N, C-alpha and C positions, 0 to 999 in steps of 0.2 A: 268650431276653426278647423277642426280636420278636413271637413267638406269644405271650405273654402282654401285649403291648400291645397284641396285636390283637383280643385279649378286652376289650381294661383301657374303651380308646379308644372304639367302639362306645358301651359301659354307659356311660361318664362324659357323654359326647355328649348321650345320650338321656335320662338324669337332670336333666342344664341344659334340657329343654324343658319350662319350667313359667312357660305365657301368662300368669297371673295375675299372676305374683313378674316378671319381665323386665317388663310394662304398667306395675307401679308404681313398679320401679325408676328405669324410662324418664321415666314422670309425676314423680318426685322431681327424677331430675337435670337438666328440663325449666324447673325454674323455678329464683328467684335462690336462690342461699345454700342450698345444696343439698345441700354436705358433710354435715352433722353427722344428716340426715335418711338419706343413701343409706350412711352408715355405721351407726346404728343400726339398718335394715333391712338391711344386710349381715351387720350379728354376730350379732343377731337368728336370720335364718337360716341361717346356719350350725349356730349349737352344735349343735342336735337332731341332723345329720349328723354332725356331726365326734363327736359322743358316740357316739352307733351303729356309726358306723365302728371306734370304737377297745373298743367290749362285741364287739361281733362279731371284728373281728379275733383279739382275745384269746382268745375262744370258740372258735373253730377251729382256732388253733392248737394247742389242747389235745385236739383228733382227731388218729387217727390219720392221717396221706395216704395215698393211693396207693399198694402198690408198685410198677414195673416188668410190665407184663404187664397188669396188675389194670385193672377198667372201675369209672374213678372212680365210683361207685351215688352218690354226693351228689352232686355237680353234674350227673350228668346228670338225673337228681331234680331239683335245683334250678331250672334252666333249662326242661325239659319240663311244671315243673305252672305256675311264673310266663309263660311262653312261651305256653300256655295260655289263662291267665287274662286278659293282653293282647289275645291273638284276639279273645276274646269281647266283651268289654268298648269294642274298637273298632268292633265293629260298632253301637253304641249312640253311640258318641263322634261319627261320620260324620256323620250325619243330624245334621238339619239342627234347633238350640236357638235360634233367635232370641230368644225370654224370656229364660229363663238367661242366656245372654252379656248381654244389657240388664242386669240386673241384677245380674251380676258389674263389670260398666262401670261404671254407678250406683255403684254399693261402693266402687270401688278411686279413683275421681275424688273421690269425696266423700274419705275416707282422703288423699289425698293435697294437700286445698286445706285443709283441718281439723284434719288429728290432731299432736302434739304430736312429739318425737323420742323419745321415751317410748315415747310410743305406736307407731312403727315400729318399734322393736325389739323390742315384745311381738307387732306383727303378724307380724312373721318368720317370730320363736319359733313363731306357731301355726301359721303357712303350712307351713313346713314339719316342725313340731312331727306334723301329724296326716295329712301326706303319706307316704301306702301308697306313692305308686307311688316313689317316690325310695328309699325304705329295700327295694321289690324291686328294684327297676333295683340298688340298688347293692352286695346281696348276691350276688346269682353270679359280680361281681365282686371282691369279696372273697374270696367263695371260693376262684378261681383264682390270687389273689394269696398267697395263703398255700397254699397246696398248691407253689408254686414253690420247690423248693431251689438254685436256683444263686446262693444271696446271700440274705442280710439286707439288704444295701445297694439288690438290685434289687428288692429287695417295696417300698423306703422310698419308691424312684424310683418303683416301678408307681401307690403310694398317692398321692405326690405328684400327677402327673399323672391319676389318678382325678378326686380332690378340688378340682384347677384346672379340671378340664371339669364337673363336676357345677355347682360354682357359678360358673361362669363368667354365670350369667344376673344374676348381683351385681353383677362387677366390668368386665362388658363397657361395661353403660351409664356406667361411670365413666368408662372411657377416651376415649367415645363423646362425653359431655361435655368434659370436658379439652379431644380433640381440636378440636370443633366452635366449642368457647368462645359465648359469650354469644347470638351467631348461631342457634346450632341449637339453642335452646329449644324455637323450635315443627317443629322438622321431628322433634326427638325424642319432642312431642308428639303427632305424627301419627300417628308409628309405633307410641305407646304405643295408641292409637285402634284403628289397623288390629287389633294383637294381641289386644284385649279383645273386637273383633268378630268377630276368626275362633277364640278363645279353644277353644274343644270340639272343632272340624275339624281343626285345627297336633297336639291331643293326639290326635286317630283318628288319622291317618298316621303318628305316632310311635308309638304302641298297635300300630299294624299290621305295621309294619315291625324293631318288635322282636320283636313276638309271634313273628314269622318266622324272625327272626335266631336266638335262642333254640330253637325248637323244632327250626329246620334245624342248629343246633350240634350238641344235644342225638341228632340224628339220627345224625352226621356220628361223634358219640364210639362211637355204641354199633355203626357199622357198621366201625369202623376197630378196633375190639377184637374183632368177630367174625372179622375177617380172618386177625387174629394167629394 
């Protein structure tokens, strides 16, 4: 179980690195009467990831699991392809993109000021619905969970951990707002502004680390198999 969590936790944390979504939720909870809007954004953003997880989990469960002593070809392939993709994307993301970050900041700040509760639901749905990054990060974790054969209850626990971490972008700001109270509004808005101004840099660092982790773990799996 610890080996499974060791793969699920890093990918769940990486999937939570959604600077635009985090900044928007921080902007929402930094304003008065924030709960309906924060809840709408959270439900809208969580929905596509949950649907994706259910479909992929059910689909992968139909595939034969590797026998003891066999190389998990699918798992290695998923990690290698996604890992290289993240490494390539990291090169572009880490570079400075001030104009793009400025436009993103203005868009999110405008939405936080004027959008209705229903708008936030659809905005969350759109932001995560088109997030290939989140799907790519969940895929290897879901594969590892489906190939884990030491009990369904452990698979369920791993899924809960994975999604709790992946969606922490949405619920951590809510906890911060509750803990900090009304006086924390200004600090949360400032934190949101910082995240928006460094959107691409944060993503670039995450892409680099995940790319190294996925390609490295794929290489380790192959090396272990060749030693058997």
